[in-house]
Backbone of each chain as ProteinMPNN parsed JSONL, in Angstrom:
{"seq_chain_A": "AQSVTQLGSHVSVSEGALVLLRCNYSSSVPPYLFWYVQYPNQGLQLLLKYTTGATLVKGINGFEAEFKKSETSFHLTKPSAHMSDAAEYFCAVSPISNFGNEKLTFGTGTRLTIIP", "coords_chain_A": {"N_chain_A": [[76.286, 132.003, -46.484], [72.792, 132.303, -44.494], [70.943, 132.301, -42.096], [68.426, 131.746, -39.108], [67.213, 132.915, -36.228], [64.835, 132.057, -33.893], [63.982, 132.841, -30.622], [62.923, 131.339, -28.121], [60.767, 128.227, -28.325], [58.085, 127.742, -27.49], [55.44, 130.497, -26.338], [53.781, 132.405, -24.136], [51.148, 133.911, -23.502], [48.695, 136.745, -22.1], [45.626, 137.436, -22.55], [45.32, 140.452, -23.69], [47.269, 141.323, -23.468], [50.442, 142.471, -23.833], [52.506, 141.035, -26.916], [54.953, 139.639, -27.742], [57.522, 138.326, -29.901], [60.85, 136.981, -30.702], [62.883, 137.739, -33.195], [66.762, 136.852, -35.043], [68.478, 136.972, -37.146], [71.648, 135.798, -39.122], [73.56, 137.32, -41.597], [74.823, 137.461, -44.793], [75.12, 139.148, -46.395], [72.781, 142.037, -47.311], [69.528, 141.133, -46.014], [66.301, 140.162, -47.193], [63.306, 140.297, -45.385], [60.848, 138.135, -43.225], [57.61, 137.566, -41.467], [55.704, 135.132, -41.171], [52.72, 133.802, -40.279], [51.141, 130.373, -39.183], [48.153, 128.887, -38.456], [46.664, 126.333, -37.139], [46.023, 123.293, -38.738], [46.249, 124.644, -41.293], [47.63, 126.541, -44.398], [51.213, 128.42, -44.312], [50.486, 131.937, -43.455], [51.454, 134.88, -44.856], [52.53, 137.501, -42.625], [53.704, 140.013, -42.413], [56.343, 142.084, -44.055], [59.526, 142.964, -44.709], [61.274, 144.486, -46.476], [62.759, 146.444, -48.583], [63.239, 150.506, -47.564], [61.339, 151.985, -44.75], [62.167, 151.041, -41.785], [60.378, 149.461, -39.961], [57.598, 147.858, -39.628], [54.269, 147.217, -40.868], [51.517, 145.1, -40.057], [49.683, 142.538, -40.723], [46.529, 141.851, -38.972], [46.732, 143.271, -37.147], [49.559, 143.234, -35.654], [53.038, 144.026, -35.704], [56.829, 144.601, -36.711], [60.198, 145.215, -36.821], [62.871, 146.116, -38.356], [66.297, 146.246, -37.336], [69.287, 146.747, -37.757], [71.87, 147.173, -36.695], [71.462, 145.404, -34.522], [70.939, 143.115, -35.729], [68.239, 142.302, -36.166], [64.224, 141.522, -36.301], [62.255, 141.545, -34.414], [58.942, 140.923, -33.932], [56.08, 142.397, -32.879], [52.537, 142.898, -31.095], [50.317, 144.792, -29.735], [48.492, 144.467, -28.202], [46.929, 141.63, -27.146], [44.86, 138.815, -28.598], [42.756, 136.017, -28.824], [42.174, 134.987, -30.605], [45.045, 135.249, -32.397], [46.55, 132.84, -31.947], [48.536, 130.356, -32.736], [51.04, 128.95, -34.673], [54.383, 130.776, -34.956], [56.396, 131.789, -37.591], [60.075, 133.244, -39.025], [61.553, 134.259, -41.099], [64.644, 134.674, -44.049], [65.728, 136.527, -46.513], [68.385, 136.5, -49.27], [68.932, 140.03, -50.615], [67.69, 140.276, -53.588], [67.333, 140.974, -57.209], [66.387, 139.238, -59.042], [64.539, 136.981, -58.213], [64.898, 135.143, -56.94], [66.459, 134.021, -55.343], [67.119, 131.626, -51.885], [64.556, 130.994, -49.475], [64.963, 130.816, -45.612], [63.701, 129.381, -43.5], [63.528, 130.047, -39.861], [62.745, 128.248, -36.67], [60.269, 128.596, -35.656], [57.927, 129.545, -33.513], [55.325, 129.132, -31.411], [52.717, 130.102, -30.425], [50.751, 131.199, -27.507], [48.441, 132.282, -26.31], [46.576, 133.293, -23.075], [43.603, 133.033, -20.968]], "CA_chain_A": [[75.173, 131.705, -45.615], [71.78, 132.72, -44.326], [70.919, 131.093, -40.298], [67.576, 132.584, -38.546], [66.879, 132.536, -34.337], [63.904, 131.98, -33.093], [64.207, 132.393, -29.486], [62.096, 130.712, -27.618], [59.907, 127.727, -29.248], [56.806, 128.273, -27.253], [55.345, 132.092, -25.42], [52.67, 132.587, -23.462], [51.028, 135.886, -22.867], [47.437, 136.82, -21.514], [44.701, 137.984, -23.3], [45.403, 141.45, -24.071], [48.77, 141.356, -22.79], [52.068, 142.115, -25.518], [52.739, 140.263, -27.508], [56.938, 139.53, -28.396], [58.53, 137.507, -30.431], [61.947, 137.173, -31.336], [63.653, 137.027, -34.384], [67.445, 137.323, -35.073], [69.584, 136.711, -38.091], [72.451, 136.196, -39.689], [73.127, 137.064, -43.124], [76.464, 138.05, -45.197], [74.403, 140.516, -47.617], [71.49, 142.208, -46.451], [68.484, 140.416, -46.178], [64.743, 140.83, -46.861], [62.718, 139.003, -43.328], [59.697, 137.687, -43.24], [56.767, 136.768, -40.618], [54.617, 134.119, -41.529], [51.812, 132.644, -39.453], [50.691, 128.917, -39.375], [47.04, 128.335, -37.698], [46.051, 124.68, -36.786], [46.162, 122.804, -40.144], [46.33, 125.284, -42.046], [49.347, 126.692, -44.541], [51.109, 129.866, -43.954], [50.459, 133.194, -44.22], [52.802, 135.918, -45.102], [51.907, 138.624, -42.15], [54.501, 141.112, -42.928], [57.592, 141.9, -44.633], [59.938, 144.36, -44.446], [62.283, 144.594, -48.177], [63.587, 148.141, -48.14], [62.09, 151.705, -46.576], [61.062, 152.0, -43.814], [62.407, 150.07, -41.134], [58.973, 149.947, -38.361], [56.188, 147.416, -40.944], [52.902, 146.721, -40.32], [51.316, 143.744, -41.137], [48.026, 142.252, -41.21], [45.586, 141.617, -37.706], [47.976, 144.208, -35.842], [51.243, 142.694, -35.757], [54.138, 145.018, -36.353], [58.17, 144.228, -36.621], [60.98, 146.083, -36.44], [64.261, 145.924, -38.754], [67.157, 146.61, -36.509], [70.535, 146.077, -38.853], [72.791, 147.11, -35.88], [71.559, 144.109, -33.154], [70.79, 141.808, -36.276], [67.053, 141.698, -35.407], [63.498, 141.342, -36.513], [60.874, 141.212, -33.653], [57.169, 140.725, -33.638], [54.972, 142.193, -31.593], [51.308, 143.407, -31.007], [49.976, 145.705, -28.269], [47.184, 143.531, -27.424], [47.029, 139.537, -27.453], [43.976, 138.603, -28.693], [42.53, 135.109, -28.742], [42.477, 134.769, -32.166], [46.103, 134.922, -32.342], [47.102, 131.9, -31.21], [49.479, 129.963, -33.856], [52.684, 129.389, -34.69], [54.855, 131.553, -36.147], [58.158, 131.857, -38.336], [60.755, 134.184, -39.39], [62.541, 133.917, -42.547], [64.65, 135.778, -44.441], [66.102, 135.708, -48.129], [68.809, 137.408, -49.558], [68.556, 140.912, -51.441], [67.638, 140.065, -55.203], [67.057, 141.359, -59.061], [66.202, 138.21, -59.924], [63.512, 136.688, -56.977], [65.333, 133.243, -57.485], [67.006, 133.508, -53.741], [66.082, 130.793, -51.071], [64.24, 131.775, -47.738], [65.664, 129.957, -44.77], [63.093, 129.65, -42.189], [63.486, 129.526, -38.018], [62.2, 126.606, -36.218], [58.543, 128.854, -35.219], [57.574, 130.334, -32.242], [54.63, 128.278, -30.805], [52.282, 131.623, -29.451], [49.529, 130.379, -26.584], [47.013, 132.581, -25.758], [45.838, 132.08, -21.9], [42.297, 133.758, -21.181]], "C_chain_A": [[74.169, 132.538, -44.901], [71.113, 131.588, -42.68], [69.666, 132.383, -39.967], [67.491, 132.001, -36.995], [66.023, 132.502, -33.61], [63.987, 132.434, -31.101], [62.907, 132.233, -28.382], [61.028, 129.979, -28.565], [58.286, 127.524, -28.587], [56.564, 129.485, -26.25], [54.102, 132.233, -25.264], [52.661, 133.843, -23.037], [49.237, 135.343, -23.24], [46.796, 137.762, -22.411], [44.879, 139.655, -23.123], [46.614, 142.362, -23.331], [49.724, 141.769, -24.23], [52.818, 141.676, -25.53], [54.044, 140.516, -28.367], [57.296, 138.815, -28.517], [59.4, 137.563, -31.427], [62.434, 136.264, -31.861], [65.527, 137.315, -34.709], [68.128, 136.578, -36.423], [70.318, 136.555, -38.503], [72.943, 135.683, -41.339], [74.838, 137.819, -43.365], [76.105, 139.576, -46.231], [73.348, 141.039, -46.581], [69.759, 141.942, -47.182], [66.785, 141.644, -46.301], [64.396, 139.834, -45.571], [61.776, 139.7, -44.285], [58.769, 137.319, -41.858], [55.424, 135.894, -41.283], [54.395, 133.667, -40.282], [51.247, 131.618, -39.74], [49.548, 128.794, -38.679], [47.093, 127.048, -37.836], [45.789, 124.36, -38.249], [45.848, 123.37, -40.78], [47.839, 125.923, -43.122], [50.17, 127.7, -43.855], [50.976, 130.541, -44.406], [51.009, 134.039, -44.425], [51.9, 137.194, -44.13], [52.403, 140.249, -42.56], [55.696, 141.115, -43.804], [58.391, 143.265, -45.064], [61.103, 143.847, -46.094], [63.012, 145.771, -47.842], [62.55, 149.189, -47.84], [62.14, 151.655, -45.154], [60.99, 150.529, -42.756], [60.838, 149.691, -39.82], [58.231, 149.564, -39.771], [55.566, 146.786, -40.135], [52.663, 145.865, -40.69], [49.923, 143.721, -40.534], [47.474, 141.945, -39.084], [46.742, 142.571, -36.656], [49.006, 144.136, -35.865], [52.025, 144.003, -36.614], [55.449, 144.253, -35.961], [59.081, 145.392, -37.329], [62.305, 145.581, -37.194], [65.332, 146.7, -37.959], [68.542, 145.767, -36.373], [71.537, 145.777, -37.53], [72.187, 145.987, -34.481], [70.506, 143.018, -34.771], [69.31, 141.329, -36.036], [65.26, 141.904, -36.296], [62.205, 141.099, -35.676], [59.562, 140.624, -34.474], [57.054, 141.007, -32.546], [53.678, 142.752, -32.278], [50.773, 144.129, -29.958], [48.935, 144.815, -27.822], [46.781, 142.637, -27.668], [45.425, 139.095, -27.338], [44.023, 136.99, -29.092], [42.67, 134.098, -30.218], [44.359, 134.642, -32.569], [47.318, 133.497, -32.171], [47.506, 130.743, -32.192], [50.655, 129.807, -33.403], [53.211, 130.004, -35.415], [56.357, 131.548, -36.639], [58.587, 133.077, -39.204], [61.41, 132.948, -40.072], [63.056, 134.743, -42.742], [65.549, 134.955, -46.216], [67.085, 136.994, -48.479], [68.355, 139.131, -50.885], [68.822, 140.229, -52.743], [66.458, 140.482, -56.339], [66.389, 140.338, -59.395], [64.728, 137.517, -59.512], [64.442, 135.024, -57.11], [66.324, 132.906, -55.642], [66.168, 132.464, -52.506], [65.327, 131.468, -50.062], [64.306, 130.797, -47.23], [64.476, 130.622, -43.636], [63.634, 129.291, -40.53], [62.582, 128.553, -37.236], [60.803, 126.711, -35.603], [59.111, 129.052, -33.745], [55.886, 129.484, -32.31], [53.544, 129.641, -30.025], [50.839, 130.664, -28.67], [49.275, 131.711, -25.783], [46.212, 132.629, -24.132], [44.383, 133.949, -21.792], [42.177, 135.017, -20.133]], "O_chain_A": [[74.62, 133.645, -44.606], [70.992, 130.37, -42.547], [69.763, 133.551, -40.344], [67.683, 130.824, -36.686], [66.252, 132.921, -32.476], [64.111, 131.311, -30.612], [62.133, 133.121, -28.025], [60.421, 130.624, -29.421], [57.386, 127.144, -29.336], [57.377, 129.588, -25.331], [53.316, 132.192, -26.21], [53.478, 134.601, -22.515], [48.699, 134.469, -23.921], [47.358, 138.723, -22.935], [44.364, 140.026, -22.068], [46.755, 143.5, -22.884], [49.583, 141.35, -25.379], [53.758, 141.603, -24.738], [54.2, 141.278, -29.322], [57.644, 138.152, -27.54], [59.198, 137.941, -32.581], [62.588, 135.055, -31.689], [65.631, 138.525, -34.51], [68.134, 135.347, -36.384], [70.444, 137.716, -38.892], [72.872, 134.639, -41.989], [75.634, 138.382, -42.613], [76.72, 140.591, -46.56], [73.116, 140.643, -45.439], [69.144, 142.302, -48.186], [66.373, 142.75, -45.952], [65.045, 138.945, -45.02], [61.652, 140.593, -45.124], [59.428, 136.642, -41.068], [54.374, 136.314, -41.77], [55.189, 133.28, -39.425], [50.623, 131.751, -40.792], [50.015, 128.329, -37.64], [47.675, 126.632, -38.837], [45.312, 125.259, -38.943], [44.837, 122.908, -41.311], [48.976, 125.779, -42.671], [49.834, 127.897, -42.688], [51.112, 130.547, -45.629], [51.497, 134.019, -43.295], [50.907, 137.763, -44.583], [51.757, 141.249, -42.873], [56.021, 140.033, -44.293], [57.956, 144.288, -45.593], [61.445, 142.7, -46.383], [63.766, 145.926, -46.881], [61.337, 148.983, -47.828], [63.117, 151.232, -44.537], [60.288, 149.518, -42.788], [61.007, 150.03, -38.649], [58.131, 150.313, -40.743], [55.853, 146.1, -39.154], [53.288, 145.423, -41.654], [49.261, 144.624, -40.021], [48.303, 141.903, -38.175], [47.321, 142.285, -35.608], [49.62, 145.163, -36.155], [51.751, 144.637, -37.634], [55.396, 143.394, -35.081], [58.722, 146.227, -38.16], [62.866, 144.618, -36.672], [65.182, 147.922, -37.962], [68.919, 144.852, -35.641], [71.955, 144.656, -37.241], [72.827, 146.053, -33.432], [69.493, 142.356, -34.544], [69.091, 140.153, -35.747], [65.397, 142.787, -37.142], [61.223, 140.537, -36.162], [59.501, 139.974, -35.518], [57.478, 140.493, -31.511], [53.559, 143.023, -33.473], [51.133, 143.523, -28.949], [48.861, 144.686, -26.6], [46.043, 142.663, -28.654], [44.826, 139.028, -26.265], [45.053, 136.551, -29.602], [43.097, 133.0, -30.578], [44.674, 133.596, -33.136], [48.54, 133.405, -32.285], [46.517, 130.065, -32.471], [51.238, 130.18, -32.384], [52.821, 130.038, -36.582], [57.318, 131.279, -35.918], [57.834, 133.76, -39.897], [61.66, 131.751, -39.929], [62.726, 135.792, -42.191], [65.79, 133.858, -46.72], [66.83, 138.156, -48.164], [67.547, 139.063, -51.81], [69.898, 139.7, -53.021], [65.233, 140.364, -56.339], [65.58, 140.599, -60.285], [63.83, 137.488, -60.353], [64.009, 133.944, -57.512], [66.645, 131.855, -55.085], [64.961, 132.501, -52.268], [65.591, 132.656, -49.872], [63.932, 129.768, -47.793], [64.36, 131.744, -43.144], [64.101, 128.19, -40.238], [61.472, 128.342, -37.723], [60.15, 125.766, -35.16], [60.162, 128.838, -33.14], [55.397, 129.322, -33.428], [53.901, 129.993, -28.901], [50.171, 129.761, -29.173], [49.883, 132.054, -24.769], [45.198, 131.936, -24.045], [44.331, 135.101, -22.222], [41.18, 135.738, -20.145]]}, "seq_chain_B": "SAVISQKPSRDICQRGTSLTIQCQVDSQVTMMFWYRQQPGQSLTLIATANQGSEATYESGFVIDKFPISRPNLTFSTLTVSNMSPEDSSIYLCSVRLALAKNIQYFGAGTRLSVL", "coords_chain_B": {"N_chain_B": [[48.827, 139.133, -53.828], [48.233, 135.661, -54.149], [46.064, 133.089, -55.335], [46.219, 128.937, -54.687], [45.808, 126.397, -54.716], [45.202, 123.308, -53.506], [45.908, 120.332, -53.592], [45.617, 116.63, -52.753], [43.774, 117.739, -49.746], [44.296, 116.123, -47.384], [45.566, 112.897, -46.988], [45.176, 109.533, -46.112], [47.767, 106.971, -46.476], [48.418, 104.103, -47.345], [52.44, 101.767, -46.657], [54.617, 101.912, -48.538], [53.039, 102.086, -50.679], [52.367, 104.889, -53.094], [51.67, 109.146, -53.121], [50.473, 111.262, -55.027], [51.298, 114.921, -55.064], [48.974, 117.777, -56.069], [49.643, 121.35, -57.357], [48.129, 124.247, -57.904], [48.378, 127.602, -59.753], [46.316, 130.483, -59.972], [48.099, 133.017, -60.686], [50.23, 134.845, -62.671], [53.113, 133.131, -62.316], [57.155, 132.975, -61.135], [58.193, 131.862, -59.798], [58.487, 128.125, -58.269], [57.711, 125.735, -55.709], [58.991, 123.078, -53.368], [57.959, 122.484, -49.781], [58.023, 120.786, -47.058], [57.336, 119.467, -44.033], [57.739, 118.221, -41.067], [56.498, 116.641, -38.425], [55.516, 119.226, -35.838], [57.908, 120.714, -36.291], [59.543, 122.824, -38.273], [59.747, 124.777, -41.442], [61.442, 122.257, -44.426], [63.176, 122.619, -47.324], [62.279, 120.832, -50.26], [62.671, 120.779, -53.02], [63.335, 123.41, -56.165], [60.366, 123.542, -58.518], [61.167, 122.822, -61.156], [59.729, 124.355, -64.822], [59.01, 122.527, -67.378], [61.406, 121.199, -67.262], [64.185, 118.978, -65.405], [63.856, 119.071, -61.703], [65.194, 121.302, -59.148], [66.921, 119.425, -56.962], [67.141, 119.948, -52.965], [69.844, 118.939, -50.948], [69.501, 115.881, -49.553], [67.315, 114.936, -50.384], [65.161, 113.134, -53.308], [65.274, 112.408, -56.371], [63.993, 110.402, -57.752], [62.705, 109.574, -54.714], [61.05, 111.581, -54.676], [59.567, 112.817, -56.847], [58.695, 115.377, -59.272], [56.953, 117.01, -61.462], [56.192, 119.873, -63.36], [54.544, 120.493, -65.724], [53.764, 123.031, -67.199], [53.629, 127.153, -66.137], [52.274, 127.805, -63.798], [51.147, 125.169, -62.666], [51.973, 122.334, -60.648], [53.113, 119.218, -59.823], [53.828, 117.064, -56.754], [55.25, 113.319, -56.57], [55.06, 111.446, -53.363], [57.161, 108.743, -53.052], [56.962, 105.397, -52.9], [56.035, 104.956, -49.383], [56.889, 105.426, -46.334], [55.802, 105.349, -42.721], [58.221, 107.394, -42.25], [57.738, 109.105, -43.925], [54.967, 110.662, -42.981], [53.877, 114.266, -43.06], [53.678, 117.355, -43.167], [52.533, 118.422, -46.836], [53.765, 120.889, -48.425], [53.052, 123.863, -50.642], [54.899, 125.984, -52.318], [55.074, 129.654, -54.075], [56.089, 132.218, -56.115], [55.286, 135.227, -57.382], [55.955, 137.39, -59.845], [54.742, 139.268, -60.199], [55.758, 139.282, -57.769], [58.396, 139.255, -56.827], [59.844, 138.944, -54.705], [58.615, 137.54, -53.157], [57.243, 135.035, -50.904], [54.606, 132.256, -51.437], [52.183, 130.439, -49.941], [50.453, 127.262, -50.518], [47.6, 125.94, -48.738], [48.363, 123.107, -48.039], [49.168, 120.218, -47.987], [48.18, 117.084, -45.582], [50.008, 114.582, -44.341], [49.539, 110.787, -43.694], [50.929, 108.367, -43.191], [50.913, 104.572, -42.784]], "CA_chain_B": [[48.664, 137.59, -53.561], [47.653, 134.649, -55.354], [44.893, 131.579, -54.875], [47.068, 128.822, -54.779], [44.606, 125.691, -54.725], [46.482, 122.336, -53.297], [45.002, 119.073, -53.916], [44.129, 116.714, -51.676], [43.87, 118.545, -48.292], [44.528, 115.627, -46.75], [45.105, 111.342, -46.747], [46.005, 108.544, -45.243], [48.035, 106.086, -46.764], [49.836, 102.561, -46.767], [53.136, 101.968, -46.369], [55.044, 101.1, -49.29], [52.448, 102.546, -51.926], [52.974, 106.617, -53.552], [50.591, 109.57, -53.287], [50.845, 112.528, -56.098], [49.893, 116.299, -54.406], [48.479, 118.481, -57.405], [49.857, 122.624, -56.6], [47.817, 124.954, -59.597], [47.729, 128.772, -59.136], [45.523, 131.57, -60.782], [48.731, 133.831, -61.249], [51.191, 134.264, -63.493], [54.703, 131.748, -61.131], [57.558, 132.543, -61.512], [58.903, 130.279, -59.233], [57.191, 127.002, -57.67], [58.945, 125.214, -54.362], [58.029, 122.199, -52.502], [58.676, 122.239, -49.001], [58.728, 119.192, -46.359], [56.959, 120.215, -42.478], [57.741, 117.102, -40.228], [55.111, 117.085, -36.78], [56.293, 120.012, -34.473], [58.296, 120.743, -37.016], [59.811, 124.126, -39.252], [59.782, 124.439, -43.31], [62.454, 121.647, -45.322], [63.17, 122.717, -48.637], [62.879, 119.291, -50.81], [62.568, 120.99, -54.248], [62.352, 124.057, -56.826], [60.29, 123.197, -60.023], [61.54, 124.038, -62.904], [59.265, 124.408, -65.954], [60.022, 121.648, -68.599], [62.729, 120.119, -66.366], [64.342, 118.714, -64.023], [63.436, 119.688, -60.53], [66.317, 120.949, -58.895], [66.982, 118.944, -55.183], [68.306, 119.925, -51.611], [70.916, 118.223, -50.373], [69.166, 114.844, -48.766], [66.29, 114.549, -51.604], [66.195, 112.66, -54.5], [64.439, 112.575, -57.182], [63.166, 108.971, -57.168], [61.991, 109.752, -54.078], [59.921, 112.822, -54.917], [59.89, 112.749, -58.216], [58.341, 116.299, -59.681], [56.954, 117.759, -62.244], [56.111, 121.36, -63.583], [54.56, 121.267, -67.219], [53.582, 125.095, -67.148], [54.105, 127.667, -65.402], [51.5, 127.586, -63.069], [50.632, 123.504, -61.773], [52.906, 121.463, -60.667], [53.148, 117.938, -58.85], [55.453, 116.389, -56.154], [54.766, 112.348, -55.75], [56.127, 110.362, -52.724], [56.691, 107.47, -53.748], [57.166, 103.629, -52.099], [55.834, 105.653, -48.698], [56.911, 104.623, -44.996], [56.004, 106.307, -42.116], [58.603, 108.463, -41.848], [57.331, 110.617, -44.609], [53.893, 111.468, -43.02], [54.738, 115.109, -43.095], [52.406, 118.316, -43.917], [53.833, 118.969, -47.871], [53.477, 122.648, -48.915], [53.396, 124.291, -52.426], [54.875, 127.777, -52.259], [54.952, 130.36, -55.015], [57.071, 133.85, -56.369], [54.471, 135.531, -58.27], [56.019, 137.87, -61.711], [54.793, 140.967, -59.739], [55.969, 139.828, -56.467], [59.342, 138.348, -57.383], [60.754, 138.209, -53.431], [57.485, 137.539, -51.699], [56.635, 134.246, -51.369], [53.051, 132.614, -50.944], [52.101, 129.428, -49.548], [48.972, 126.377, -50.339], [47.347, 125.369, -47.484], [49.364, 121.754, -47.041], [48.923, 117.895, -47.891], [48.508, 115.994, -44.773], [50.106, 112.772, -45.076], [50.56, 110.149, -42.773], [51.466, 107.153, -43.909], [50.029, 102.977, -42.022]], "C_chain_B": [[48.459, 136.507, -54.615], [46.682, 133.734, -54.225], [46.109, 130.013, -55.267], [46.102, 127.371, -54.222], [45.441, 124.26, -54.729], [45.585, 120.731, -53.053], [45.807, 117.334, -53.184], [44.789, 117.537, -50.498], [44.898, 117.448, -47.16], [45.015, 113.92, -46.878], [45.695, 110.747, -46.169], [46.339, 107.501, -46.33], [48.523, 104.696, -47.046], [51.169, 102.69, -46.971], [53.258, 101.319, -48.266], [54.357, 101.893, -51.149], [52.94, 104.641, -52.357], [51.99, 107.33, -53.436], [51.594, 110.412, -53.933], [50.009, 113.989, -55.043], [50.351, 117.075, -55.798], [49.007, 120.301, -56.384], [49.418, 123.138, -58.443], [47.51, 126.148, -58.706], [47.688, 129.582, -60.061], [46.19, 132.256, -61.044], [49.919, 133.401, -62.588], [52.919, 134.229, -62.179], [55.44, 132.729, -61.615], [58.605, 132.167, -60.737], [58.429, 129.26, -58.091], [58.4, 126.477, -56.762], [58.126, 124.097, -53.928], [58.883, 122.248, -51.209], [57.916, 120.876, -47.591], [57.881, 120.162, -44.77], [56.855, 118.885, -41.66], [56.73, 117.812, -39.039], [55.992, 117.939, -36.14], [57.412, 120.407, -35.151], [58.57, 122.48, -37.635], [59.978, 123.673, -40.358], [61.006, 123.721, -44.022], [62.236, 122.32, -47.005], [63.516, 121.477, -49.503], [63.141, 119.84, -51.38], [62.829, 122.373, -55.289], [61.961, 123.199, -58.031], [60.403, 123.878, -60.778], [60.463, 123.683, -64.336], [59.883, 123.486, -67.46], [61.399, 121.35, -68.643], [62.647, 119.558, -65.266], [63.97, 119.419, -62.757], [64.774, 120.323, -59.953], [65.981, 120.549, -57.205], [67.966, 119.821, -53.996], [68.66, 118.584, -50.878], [69.689, 117.022, -49.155], [67.384, 113.978, -49.631], [66.569, 114.269, -52.41], [65.161, 112.433, -55.185], [63.338, 111.274, -57.487], [62.642, 108.294, -56.358], [60.764, 110.445, -53.885], [59.614, 113.284, -55.923], [58.456, 114.185, -58.497], [58.081, 116.754, -60.602], [56.195, 118.875, -62.311], [55.573, 121.669, -65.069], [54.755, 122.35, -67.669], [53.855, 125.704, -66.405], [53.013, 127.292, -64.191], [50.938, 126.363, -62.805], [52.185, 123.315, -61.828], [52.679, 119.937, -59.754], [53.886, 117.265, -58.163], [54.478, 114.754, -55.681], [55.691, 111.608, -54.586], [56.278, 109.246, -53.075], [57.114, 106.367, -52.06], [57.365, 104.011, -50.612], [56.53, 105.079, -47.743], [56.898, 105.975, -43.487], [56.086, 107.487, -41.199], [58.15, 109.658, -41.809], [55.187, 110.756, -43.909], [54.305, 112.59, -42.221], [53.123, 115.925, -43.174], [53.642, 118.784, -45.297], [53.097, 120.482, -48.286], [53.928, 123.127, -50.316], [53.531, 125.372, -51.889], [55.502, 128.143, -53.344], [56.087, 131.748, -55.13], [56.234, 134.257, -57.472], [55.502, 136.015, -59.472], [55.792, 139.133, -61.223], [54.719, 140.923, -58.647], [57.265, 139.148, -56.207], [60.238, 138.466, -55.696], [60.038, 137.856, -52.341], [57.274, 135.841, -51.869], [55.514, 133.709, -50.536], [53.134, 131.265, -51.115], [51.069, 128.694, -50.309], [49.012, 125.88, -49.234], [47.926, 123.878, -46.679], [48.423, 120.674, -47.545], [48.731, 117.617, -46.83], [48.278, 114.679, -44.203], [50.106, 112.124, -43.877], [49.828, 108.375, -43.556], [51.238, 105.685, -42.544], [51.166, 102.77, -41.473]], "O_chain_B": [[48.563, 136.678, -55.83], [46.587, 133.684, -52.998], [46.84, 130.192, -56.241], [45.702, 127.51, -53.066], [46.203, 123.982, -55.655], [44.714, 120.436, -52.235], [46.997, 117.343, -53.499], [45.964, 117.878, -50.362], [45.831, 117.777, -46.427], [43.839, 113.584, -46.74], [46.73, 111.123, -45.617], [45.436, 107.11, -47.069], [49.602, 104.648, -46.455], [51.435, 103.76, -47.52], [52.476, 100.662, -48.953], [54.92, 102.099, -52.224], [53.772, 105.332, -51.77], [50.964, 106.661, -53.562], [52.81, 110.492, -53.762], [48.885, 114.11, -54.554], [51.424, 117.084, -56.402], [48.821, 120.472, -55.179], [49.872, 122.808, -59.539], [46.895, 126.183, -57.64], [48.564, 129.685, -60.921], [45.647, 132.902, -61.94], [50.279, 132.367, -63.149], [53.473, 135.113, -61.526], [54.911, 133.49, -62.425], [59.789, 132.182, -61.071], [58.006, 129.718, -57.03], [59.606, 126.663, -56.93], [56.9, 124.048, -54.028], [60.108, 122.126, -51.23], [57.059, 120.142, -48.083], [57.961, 121.383, -44.636], [55.709, 118.439, -41.606], [56.366, 118.97, -38.84], [57.132, 117.567, -35.86], [58.285, 120.495, -34.288], [57.698, 123.307, -37.368], [60.287, 122.501, -40.577], [61.837, 124.571, -44.34], [61.172, 122.394, -47.62], [64.666, 121.047, -49.581], [64.271, 120.169, -51.018], [61.647, 122.686, -55.148], [62.715, 122.381, -58.559], [60.044, 125.003, -61.127], [60.588, 122.55, -64.8], [60.802, 123.724, -68.244], [62.233, 121.264, -69.544], [61.759, 119.478, -64.417], [63.752, 120.616, -62.943], [65.717, 119.682, -60.416], [65.172, 121.081, -56.445], [69.128, 120.208, -54.121], [68.029, 117.623, -50.438], [69.204, 117.464, -48.114], [66.732, 112.953, -49.434], [67.669, 114.553, -52.883], [64.081, 112.246, -54.624], [62.109, 111.319, -57.421], [62.192, 107.154, -56.474], [59.771, 110.133, -53.227], [59.309, 114.476, -55.869], [57.357, 114.0, -57.974], [59.118, 117.214, -61.081], [55.43, 119.039, -61.36], [55.901, 122.694, -65.666], [55.679, 122.71, -68.398], [54.512, 125.112, -65.549], [53.19, 126.166, -63.727], [49.739, 126.593, -62.649], [53.119, 123.751, -62.501], [51.766, 119.97, -58.928], [54.786, 116.698, -58.783], [53.515, 114.712, -54.916], [56.844, 111.242, -54.816], [55.275, 108.67, -53.498], [57.375, 106.555, -50.871], [58.458, 103.698, -50.14], [56.984, 104.001, -48.127], [57.585, 106.978, -43.294], [55.422, 108.123, -40.381], [58.021, 110.593, -41.018], [54.31, 110.954, -44.75], [54.865, 112.466, -41.132], [51.981, 115.467, -43.217], [54.799, 119.194, -45.207], [51.91, 120.803, -48.341], [54.949, 122.809, -50.925], [52.705, 125.883, -51.131], [56.373, 127.413, -53.817], [56.781, 132.112, -54.181], [56.409, 133.678, -58.545], [55.947, 135.085, -60.143], [56.447, 140.089, -61.638], [54.086, 141.762, -58.005], [57.229, 138.37, -55.254], [61.365, 137.972, -55.679], [60.351, 137.795, -51.152], [57.149, 135.414, -53.016], [55.226, 134.15, -49.423], [53.806, 130.732, -51.997], [50.507, 129.521, -51.026], [50.007, 125.431, -48.665], [47.969, 123.564, -45.489], [47.214, 120.473, -47.431], [49.745, 118.206, -46.454], [47.328, 113.996, -43.821], [50.61, 112.711, -42.92], [48.881, 107.769, -44.057], [51.461, 105.998, -41.375], [51.332, 101.788, -40.749]]}, "name": "protein", "num_of_chains": 2, "seq": "AQSVTQLGSHVSVSEGALVLLRCNYSSSVPPYLFWYVQYPNQGLQLLLKYTTGATLVKGINGFEAEFKKSETSFHLTKPSAHMSDAAEYFCAVSPISNFGNEKLTFGTGTRLTIIPSAVISQKPSRDICQRGTSLTIQCQVDSQVTMMFWYRQQPGQSLTLIATANQGSEATYESGFVIDKFPISRPNLTFSTLTVSNMSPEDSSIYLCSVRLALAKNIQYFGAGTRLSVL"}
């Protein structure tokens, strides 16, 4: 069984400050890990993913995340927040599969607010 | 990625009626899913849409309430039947592509309000 915990349902940062959104997972097998972003009144957009290879992955809009197996974490960061980053962010996990038929498990989401 | 077209984008419906949501994808798809996102909450998987056969429903969701069709690889519909205000949610279509089997993409969603 898998689960995802996102610490902090609401995070506020000042424009230009570091963004850090936390995600910890529980999985009995090595997972794939994802971050999605949902802007107001829109669907989910894939920000970045970890499947194999380098543990530091870069995504769109200047975001990156690091897979730390020893800490079972996949925290999302951005060095300098922009007003346009205000959105809901979801961490998700699925087991590794050669068939692509494993289900995604989502965290409860973190709403990011940017303070001018 | 792919273009996932979901219709309607929003609707306001009366209780007791039904609404059918359509999802069309412009790429080869391996799997299609339907999710519900209740106000202020995360995503809950309703079912996996199977081509040419009955959908696979998650615990708490039944075919009579959420009938799903998938007549071909790139098209699916979700019907929300006999609606009540508790069905007010965002309904999202999601797919996995043949060229990226382990990545899931989402449509823009259908925002449903039931009065």
